The first five atom37 places (N, CA, C, CB, O) and aatype in JSON, in Angstrom:
{
  "aatype": [12, 3, 3, 10, 2, 5, 11, 9, 10, 2, 1, 10, 6, 6, 10, 1, 19, 8, 10, 5, 0, 3, 7, 7, 3, 10, 6, 19, 9, 7, 9, 5, 7, 11, 19, 19, 5, 19, 11, 10, 1, 7, 0, 4, 7, 7, 4, 14, 8, 0, 0, 12, 16, 10, 11, 2, 7, 9, 6, 8, 9, 10, 1, 6, 6, 10, 3, 14, 6, 9, 19, 9, 6, 1, 19, 10],
  "atom_mask": [
    [1, 1, 1, 1, 1],
    [1, 1, 1, 1, 1],
    [1, 1, 1, 1, 1],
    [1, 1, 1, 1, 1],
    [1, 1, 1, 1, 1],
    [1, 1, 1, 1, 1],
    [1, 1, 1, 1, 1],
    [1, 1, 1, 1, 1],
    [1, 1, 1, 1, 1],
    [1, 1, 1, 1, 1],
    [1, 1, 1, 1, 1],
    [1, 1, 1, 1, 1],
    [1, 1, 1, 1, 1],
    [1, 1, 1, 1, 1],
    [1, 1, 1, 1, 1],
    [1, 1, 1, 1, 1],
    [1, 1, 1, 1, 1],
    [1, 1, 1, 1, 1],
    [1, 1, 1, 1, 1],
    [1, 1, 1, 1, 1],
    [1, 1, 1, 1, 1],
    [1, 1, 1, 1, 1],
    [1, 1, 1, 0, 1],
    [1, 1, 1, 0, 1],
    [1, 1, 1, 1, 1],
    [1, 1, 1, 1, 1],
    [1, 1, 1, 1, 1],
    [1, 1, 1, 1, 1],
    [1, 1, 1, 1, 1],
    [1, 1, 1, 0, 1],
    [1, 1, 1, 1, 1],
    [1, 1, 1, 1, 1],
    [1, 1, 1, 0, 1],
    [1, 1, 1, 1, 1],
    [1, 1, 1, 1, 1],
    [1, 1, 1, 1, 1],
    [1, 1, 1, 1, 1],
    [1, 1, 1, 1, 1],
    [1, 1, 1, 1, 1],
    [1, 1, 1, 1, 1],
    [1, 1, 1, 1, 1],
    [1, 1, 1, 0, 1],
    [1, 1, 1, 1, 1],
    [1, 1, 1, 1, 1],
    [1, 1, 1, 0, 1],
    [1, 1, 1, 0, 1],
    [1, 1, 1, 1, 1],
    [1, 1, 1, 1, 1],
    [1, 1, 1, 1, 1],
    [1, 1, 1, 1, 1],
    [1, 1, 1, 1, 1],
    [1, 1, 1, 1, 1],
    [1, 1, 1, 1, 1],
    [1, 1, 1, 1, 1],
    [1, 1, 1, 1, 1],
    [1, 1, 1, 1, 1],
    [1, 1, 1, 0, 1],
    [1, 1, 1, 1, 1],
    [1, 1, 1, 1, 1],
    [1, 1, 1, 1, 1],
    [1, 1, 1, 1, 1],
    [1, 1, 1, 1, 1],
    [1, 1, 1, 1, 1],
    [1, 1, 1, 1, 1],
    [1, 1, 1, 1, 1],
    [1, 1, 1, 1, 1],
    [1, 1, 1, 1, 1],
    [1, 1, 1, 1, 1],
    [1, 1, 1, 1, 1],
    [1, 1, 1, 1, 1],
    [1, 1, 1, 1, 1],
    [1, 1, 1, 1, 1],
    [1, 1, 1, 1, 1],
    [1, 1, 1, 1, 1],
    [1, 1, 1, 1, 1],
    [1, 1, 1, 1, 1]
  ],
  "atom_positions": [
    [[0.72, 28.6, -6.68], [0.04, 27.32, -6.93], [-1.32, 27.37, -6.25], [0.89, 26.11, -6.4], [-1.45, 27.78, -5.1]],
    [[-2.34, 26.95, -6.98], [-3.67, 27.01, -6.39], [-3.93, 25.79, -5.5], [-4.74, 27.09, -7.49], [-3.15, 24.84, -5.46]],
    [[-5.04, 25.86, -4.79], [-5.39, 24.84, -3.79], [-5.56, 23.45, -4.41], [-6.66, 25.24, -3.09], [-5.11, 22.46, -3.82]],
    [[-6.21, 23.37, -5.59], [-6.41, 22.07, -6.23], [-5.07, 21.45, -6.6], [-7.29, 22.21, -7.48], [-4.87, 20.25, -6.39]],
    [[-4.16, 22.23, -7.16], [-2.84, 21.7, -7.52], [-2.13, 21.13, -6.3], [-1.98, 22.79, -8.16], [-1.54, 20.06, -6.37]],
    [[-2.2, 21.84, -5.2], [-1.53, 21.36, -3.98], [-2.17, 20.08, -3.48], [-1.59, 22.43, -2.88], [-1.47, 19.17, -3.03]],
    [[-3.49, 19.99, -3.56], [-4.18, 18.76, -3.15], [-3.79, 17.59, -4.05], [-5.71, 18.97, -3.18], [-3.59, 16.48, -3.58]],
    [[-3.67, 17.86, -5.36], [-3.25, 16.81, -6.3], [-1.85, 16.34, -5.94], [-3.29, 17.33, -7.77], [-1.6, 15.13, -5.85]],
    [[-0.93, 17.28, -5.74], [0.45, 16.91, -5.41], [0.52, 16.12, -4.11], [1.32, 18.16, -5.3], [1.26, 15.14, -4.01]],
    [[-0.23, 16.55, -3.12], [-0.23, 15.85, -1.83], [-0.75, 14.42, -1.97], [-1.08, 16.62, -0.8], [-0.18, 13.48, -1.41]],
    [[-1.83, 14.26, -2.72], [-2.42, 12.91, -2.88], [-1.51, 12.01, -3.71], [-3.8, 13.0, -3.55], [-1.38, 10.83, -3.41]],
    [[-0.87, 12.57, -4.75], [0.06, 11.77, -5.54], [1.25, 11.32, -4.7], [0.54, 12.56, -6.76], [1.75, 10.21, -4.85]],
    [[1.7, 12.2, -3.82], [2.82, 11.83, -2.93], [2.42, 10.64, -2.06], [3.23, 13.04, -2.04], [3.23, 9.74, -1.84]],
    [[1.19, 10.63, -1.57], [0.71, 9.5, -0.76], [0.62, 8.23, -1.6], [-0.66, 9.83, -0.15], [0.91, 7.14, -1.1]],
    [[0.2, 8.35, -2.85], [0.03, 7.18, -3.72], [1.36, 6.61, -4.2], [-0.83, 7.54, -4.91], [1.43, 5.43, -4.55]],
    [[2.4, 7.41, -4.23], [3.72, 6.95, -4.7], [4.21, 5.75, -3.89], [4.74, 8.08, -4.61], [4.91, 4.89, -4.42]],
    [[3.86, 5.69, -2.63], [4.3, 4.6, -1.76], [3.91, 3.25, -2.34], [3.7, 4.75, -0.35], [4.69, 2.29, -2.27]],
    [[2.73, 3.17, -2.91], [2.25, 1.9, -3.48], [3.06, 1.52, -4.72], [0.76, 2.0, -3.83], [3.36, 0.35, -4.93]],
    [[3.4, 2.5, -5.53], [4.22, 2.22, -6.71], [5.63, 1.83, -6.29], [4.26, 3.45, -7.65], [6.23, 0.92, -6.87]],
    [[6.15, 2.5, -5.29], [7.5, 2.22, -4.81], [7.59, 0.81, -4.22], [7.92, 3.25, -3.76], [8.64, 0.17, -4.3]],
    [[6.52, 0.34, -3.64], [6.49, -1.02, -3.07], [6.67, -2.07, -4.16], [5.18, -1.26, -2.32], [7.12, -3.18, -3.88]],
    [[6.32, -1.73, -5.41], [6.47, -2.65, -6.53], [7.71, -2.33, -7.38], [5.23, -2.61, -7.41], [7.85, -2.85, -8.49]],
    [[8.59, -1.49, -6.85], [9.82, -1.17, -7.57], [9.69, -0.04, -8.57], [0.0, 0.0, 0.0], [10.58, 0.15, -9.4]],
    [[8.61, 0.7, -8.5], [8.39, 1.8, -9.43], [8.27, 3.13, -8.72], [0.0, 0.0, 0.0], [8.51, 3.23, -7.52]],
    [[7.89, 4.13, -9.45], [7.69, 5.46, -8.89], [7.03, 6.32, -9.95], [9.04, 6.08, -8.41], [6.91, 5.92, -11.11]],
    [[6.61, 7.51, -9.55], [6.09, 8.45, -10.52], [6.63, 9.83, -10.21], [4.55, 8.46, -10.54], [6.88, 10.18, -9.06]],
    [[6.79, 10.61, -11.26], [7.27, 11.98, -11.15], [6.23, 12.88, -11.8], [8.68, 12.16, -11.81], [5.79, 12.62, -12.92]],
    [[5.85, 13.92, -11.09], [4.9, 14.88, -11.66], [5.7, 15.83, -12.55], [4.12, 15.68, -10.54], [6.61, 16.52, -12.09]],
    [[5.36, 15.85, -13.83], [6.03, 16.71, -14.8], [5.4, 18.1, -14.8], [5.98, 16.1, -16.2], [6.1, 19.11, -14.89]],
    [[4.08, 18.13, -14.69], [3.4, 19.42, -14.67], [1.91, 19.27, -14.47], [0.0, 0.0, 0.0], [1.33, 18.21, -14.68]],
    [[1.3, 20.36, -14.06], [-0.16, 20.4, -13.91], [-0.63, 21.63, -14.66], [-0.61, 20.44, -12.39], [-0.23, 22.76, -14.36]],
    [[-1.49, 21.41, -15.65], [-2.06, 22.51, -16.44], [-3.57, 22.42, -16.31], [-1.62, 22.44, -17.95], [-4.22, 21.59, -16.95]],
    [[-4.12, 23.28, -15.48], [-5.55, 23.2, -15.2], [-5.84, 21.92, -14.45], [0.0, 0.0, 0.0], [-5.37, 21.72, -13.33]],
    [[-6.63, 21.05, -15.07], [-6.97, 19.78, -14.43], [-6.29, 18.6, -15.12], [-8.48, 19.58, -14.44], [-6.66, 17.45, -14.92]],
    [[-5.29, 18.91, -15.94], [-4.51, 17.89, -16.62], [-3.18, 17.73, -15.88], [-4.27, 18.26, -18.13], [-2.41, 18.68, -15.74]],
    [[-2.94, 16.51, -15.41], [-1.74, 16.22, -14.64], [-0.83, 15.33, -15.49], [-2.08, 15.54, -13.28], [-1.22, 14.23, -15.88]],
    [[0.36, 15.81, -15.77], [1.31, 15.06, -16.57], [2.3, 14.37, -15.63], [2.06, 15.98, -17.59], [2.94, 15.01, -14.8]],
    [[2.41, 13.04, -15.78], [3.31, 12.27, -14.92], [4.21, 11.38, -15.77], [2.51, 11.43, -13.91], [3.85, 10.99, -16.88]],
    [[5.35, 11.07, -15.22], [6.29, 10.14, -15.85], [6.49, 8.99, -14.88], [7.65, 10.83, -16.21], [6.8, 9.19, -13.71]],
    [[6.31, 7.77, -15.39], [6.51, 6.6, -14.56], [7.98, 6.2, -14.6], [5.61, 5.43, -15.02], [8.63, 6.29, -15.64]],
    [[8.49, 5.78, -13.47], [9.9, 5.43, -13.33], [10.05, 4.0, -12.82], [10.62, 6.42, -12.39], [9.08, 3.39, -12.35]],
    [[11.25, 3.49, -12.91], [11.56, 2.16, -12.4], [10.72, 1.09, -13.07], [0.0, 0.0, 0.0], [10.49, 1.13, -14.28]],
    [[10.28, 0.14, -12.27], [9.5, -0.99, -12.8], [8.22, -0.52, -13.47], [9.17, -1.96, -11.68], [7.74, -1.17, -14.4]],
    [[7.66, 0.58, -13.02], [6.41, 1.09, -13.61], [6.62, 1.65, -15.01], [5.8, 2.17, -12.72], [5.69, 1.65, -15.82]],
    [[7.82, 2.12, -15.31], [8.1, 2.73, -16.59], [7.91, 1.79, -17.76], [0.0, 0.0, 0.0], [7.46, 2.2, -18.83]],
    [[8.25, 0.52, -17.57], [8.12, -0.45, -18.65], [7.02, -1.46, -18.44], [0.0, 0.0, 0.0], [6.92, -2.44, -19.19]],
    [[6.2, -1.24, -17.45], [5.16, -2.2, -17.13], [4.04, -2.17, -18.17], [4.58, -1.91, -15.73], [3.59, -1.1, -18.56]],
    [[3.61, -3.35, -18.63], [2.52, -3.37, -19.62], [1.17, -2.91, -19.04], [2.37, -4.77, -20.18], [0.24, -2.64, -19.79]],
    [[1.08, -2.83, -17.73], [-0.18, -2.4, -17.09], [-0.14, -0.93, -16.68], [-0.46, -3.27, -15.87], [-1.03, -0.47, -15.96]],
    [[0.88, -0.2, -17.12], [1.06, 1.19, -16.7], [-0.15, 2.06, -17.04], [2.3, 1.77, -17.35], [-0.58, 2.86, -16.21]],
    [[-0.69, 1.92, -18.23], [-1.84, 2.74, -18.62], [-3.04, 2.47, -17.72], [-2.23, 2.48, -20.09], [-3.77, 3.39, -17.35]],
    [[-3.24, 1.21, -17.37], [-4.34, 0.86, -16.48], [-4.1, 1.42, -15.07], [-4.52, -0.68, -16.43], [-5.03, 1.89, -14.42]],
    [[-2.86, 1.37, -14.62], [-2.52, 1.92, -13.3], [-2.84, 3.41, -13.27], [-1.03, 1.69, -12.97], [-3.39, 3.9, -12.29]],
    [[-2.5, 4.12, -14.32], [-2.73, 5.56, -14.35], [-4.21, 5.9, -14.46], [-1.98, 6.18, -15.49], [-4.71, 6.73, -13.71]],
    [[-4.92, 5.27, -15.4], [-6.31, 5.62, -15.65], [-7.27, 5.01, -14.61], [-6.71, 5.18, -17.04], [-8.09, 5.72, -14.03]],
    [[-7.17, 3.71, -14.39], [-8.11, 3.03, -13.5], [-7.7, 3.14, -12.04], [-8.23, 1.57, -13.89], [-8.51, 2.88, -11.15]],
    [[-6.47, 3.51, -11.8], [-6.0, 3.64, -10.43], [-5.89, 5.08, -10.0], [0.0, 0.0, 0.0], [-6.76, 5.62, -9.32]],
    [[-4.8, 5.71, -10.4], [-4.49, 7.05, -9.93], [-5.52, 8.09, -10.38], [-3.11, 7.46, -10.42], [-6.01, 8.87, -9.56]],
    [[-5.85, 8.1, -11.66], [-6.84, 9.07, -12.14], [-8.18, 8.88, -11.45], [-7.01, 8.95, -13.66], [-8.83, 9.85, -11.06]],
    [[-8.59, 7.64, -11.3], [-9.87, 7.33, -10.65], [-9.9, 7.87, -9.21], [-10.13, 5.81, -10.64], [-10.89, 8.46, -8.78]],
    [[-8.82, 7.66, -8.48], [-8.74, 8.13, -7.1], [-8.82, 9.65, -7.05], [-7.44, 7.64, -6.42], [-9.58, 10.21, -6.26]],
    [[-8.03, 10.32, -7.89], [-8.05, 11.79, -7.89], [-9.41, 12.34, -8.29], [-6.98, 12.32, -8.85], [-9.86, 13.34, -7.73]],
    [[-10.07, 11.69, -9.24], [-11.4, 12.15, -9.66], [-12.42, 11.97, -8.53], [-11.87, 11.39, -10.92], [-13.25, 12.85, -8.29]],
    [[-12.36, 10.84, -7.87], [-13.33, 10.59, -6.78], [-13.1, 11.5, -5.59], [-13.25, 9.12, -6.33], [-14.05, 12.0, -4.98]],
    [[-11.84, 11.72, -5.24], [-11.52, 12.45, -4.02], [-11.41, 13.96, -4.19], [-10.26, 11.93, -3.45], [-11.69, 14.72, -3.27]],
    [[-10.99, 14.41, -5.39], [-10.68, 15.82, -5.55], [-11.54, 16.56, -6.58], [-9.26, 15.97, -5.91], [-12.12, 17.6, -6.27]],
    [[-11.62, 16.02, -7.8], [-12.38, 16.7, -8.85], [-12.65, 15.7, -9.98], [-11.6, 17.94, -9.39], [-11.72, 15.06, -10.46]],
    [[-13.91, 15.57, -10.4], [-14.26, 14.57, -11.43], [-13.72, 14.88, -12.82], [-15.74, 14.45, -11.51], [-13.86, 14.06, -13.72]],
    [[-13.1, 16.05, -13.02], [-12.6, 16.41, -14.34], [-11.09, 16.24, -14.47], [-12.97, 17.83, -14.65], [-10.52, 16.56, -15.52]],
    [[-10.43, 15.76, -13.44], [-8.97, 15.58, -13.5], [-8.63, 14.5, -14.52], [-8.39, 15.2, -12.1], [-9.28, 13.46, -14.58]],
    [[-7.59, 14.76, -15.32], [-7.11, 13.82, -16.32], [-5.62, 13.59, -16.08], [-7.37, 14.35, -17.76], [-4.85, 14.54, -15.91]],
    [[-5.21, 12.33, -16.07], [-3.8, 11.97, -15.95], [-3.27, 11.67, -17.34], [-3.6, 10.76, -14.98], [-3.85, 10.87, -18.07]],
    [[-2.16, 12.3, -17.7], [-1.49, 12.03, -18.96], [-0.1, 11.5, -18.67], [-1.43, 13.3, -19.85], [0.63, 12.05, -17.83]],
    [[0.26, 10.44, -19.37], [1.58, 9.86, -19.19], [2.56, 10.52, -20.16], [1.55, 8.32, -19.41], [2.3, 10.62, -21.36]],
    [[3.68, 10.96, -19.63], [4.75, 11.52, -20.43], [5.83, 10.45, -20.53], [5.31, 12.86, -19.8], [6.27, 9.9, -19.52]],
    [[6.27, 10.17, -21.76], [7.29, 9.14, -21.95], [8.68, 9.74, -21.97], [7.04, 8.38, -23.24], [9.66, 9.02, -22.12]]
  ]
}
């Protein structure tokens, strides 16, 4: 696993706490280059704001902190 992948995994682990506080969670399905595939669980899985959470929240944080080309894809 390369350094960027490990940084992504570490940061997502830190961000999971916020989702868990709302009764949800996320699972990393895979990382291919700068594309991160995640599955939302619990309350987040059926939340109507899930896409906004992923794009405007998690993806934005990863792009600002790690790499501006990171893309989050939701796996259903």
